[in-house]
C-alpha positions, 0 to 999 in steps of 0.5 A: 388647832391651826387657824388663819386670821384674814386682815391684821388691823386692830381687830385681826391683830388682837384676835390672832395674838389672843388665839396664839395665847390660847395655844392655837397655831395661827397664820395672820394674813395682811395684804398691806406690805408696810403693816405686814412687815411691822407685825412680822417683827412683833411691832403693832402699828397702833396703840393697844395696851399689852398687845405689843408684848403679846404679839412679840411673844408669839411671833418669837415662839413661832405660834403666830406667823404673818404672811401676805399670801392667800395661797399659803393661807389655804394650805395652812388651815381649814379654819379661817377668821375674817377680820377686815374693815367695814368702813362707811361708804363715802357719801352714804350711810351704808357699810362698805363690804368690799374688803369682806367680799375680797377676802372670800373671793381671794380665799375660796377658789384656792381651798382644796379641803372643806373649810369653815370661815368665821366672820368677825367683822361688823356687817349688815344683817344678811351678809353671812347668807350672801357670803355663803351663797358666794362661797358655794359658787366659788368653791371647787368641789369642797364644802365651805361653811360660813358662820358669824362670830361677832367681836365685842372689843373695847379699845384699851381693853381688847386683850381682856375682852378677847380672852375673858369675854362677857359672852361668845356669840355664834351665828351658824347655819343648821347642819354645819360644823361651825358650832363644834369647831367654835367650841374647840377654839374657845374651850378655855373660855367655855370652861371658865363659864363664859356664856355661849349663845348659838343662833342663826347668822342674821341674829348674830349679826344683829347682836353686834349692831344692836349692842352698838346702837343701844350704847350710842342711844344711851350716850346720846340720851344723857347728853340730851338730858344735859341740854335740858339741865343747861336750860333748867340750871340743873346738875347733869352729874347728879341726875346721872348718878341718881338714875344710874342707881336704878338696876334697869338703867345702870350708871355705865355710859351715862357720862354726859360730855362731848359724845361718842366717836371712833371707828365703830359707833358712828359708822355702825349706827349709820350702817344699821339705819341704812340696812333697815331701810333696805329691808323695808324697816326704816321707821323702826330705826328712825330714832337713831337719826336723832341719836346721831344728831344729838351726838354731833350737836355736842361738838357744836355746843363745845365750840359755842361754849369756848367762844362764850368763855373767850368773850364772844369771839374766838378770833385771836384766842389761844386754845389748849386742847387736851386729848385728841383720841376719841377715848383714853387708852387708844390712839384712834382719832377716827371721827374723834369729837375732840379733833372735830372741835379743835378744827372748828375752833381753828376755823373761827380764828383761834390758835389751837394747840393739841396734846394727847399722850398717844394720838399725836401722829395720827392727829397730825396726819388728819389735822396737819394745820393744828399746832401740837405740843409735847406735853399738857403744860406746854399745850396750855402756855398762854391759853385763854381756855383749856379744853379737856376733851379726852379723859386720859388719867394724866389730865384728870390728875393735873394740878390746876395751880400748876396749869394756871402758871402757864395760861393767860386766863383761867378758863377750863371746859371739862368736856368729859366731866372728869375733873374735880370741879371744886379743886379747879374752882378753888384754884381760881378757875372758871370751870364749865362743862 
């Protein structure tokens, strides 16, 4: 099938390359010239394992092309995916839908044939209905159908999650062509037994936001319990392991630590709260405010703990920060807890040196006043405390004795509970979580 992907950021580039992998002929539209030129050469302007190779293969074969022209898009296909960003509005909790609206406004007046537009972006409930009305007003004697097909990608596993998803969700209006076309697009996955949930557009929109809200709640829940464990002298790891055996709860997302960040969970739960308020259901999601508060409190606690292990003051202390991406296998530093902590520690008078395997350039752009080292060991030179804030494998496997040879003091704070506490303690380190 011929199809167009509008917006080639993290979501769009991944979706375009994976649709080409399924055998479809894909045109990707990217309006940012620098990004478009990189992608057209088969280069990815962000880190995602396996994506550069997949993209280059299909750019080279001609199965995937990149353009900046909406006119070309309108001529190329009758099936479109909207994969543009929906950032948080400045100074508000609401999602900024200007890029989604712009995609519809640019595309629909150019269409000369009936078309189906699938939304991939995470949007507030009611967006598909609003865009459908907008598209009908803009269309010139053609039928434009809007449907919502939310993504459920995990950074670091985006290709797997696209080609082998645990479910496919489609929100379609009655009497349209969207379900039939979606089944053609995803036939390979459906043949493999992937569950396909077809519902109305508002339900599909809520599936995505509800999933993110639940995951954020689970993370904040275990971090709230960690605060109680600190006060009671209990072991949060043991508590999480024990309750995780309950099949109703499960162990995933029960790792206490620095909390969540990135470009999805924080903005999505805030946009969910804002939309609930607009719908008159603000009280239903009032608990998400505390979820957000718990998450932000973890960052403050990490700064306080660092000050404590440094003798009560950070003035003049040297701090090593291992990890700046919000999660491993990603270079994403949007709303990164690690960088937020690093910045707070620096503001209290410490000298802070950061190292991350993939997120160094993005970190420098966001926090240019921090110091950056080319390796983990160099980041730890003369440090009074080492903070592991992203659970990259290379940090998990660090030799504590080798690290001790470079530091000034043996204080390690495991912000992700990913280190072997006994091993570090045996090597003479004061280990804190």
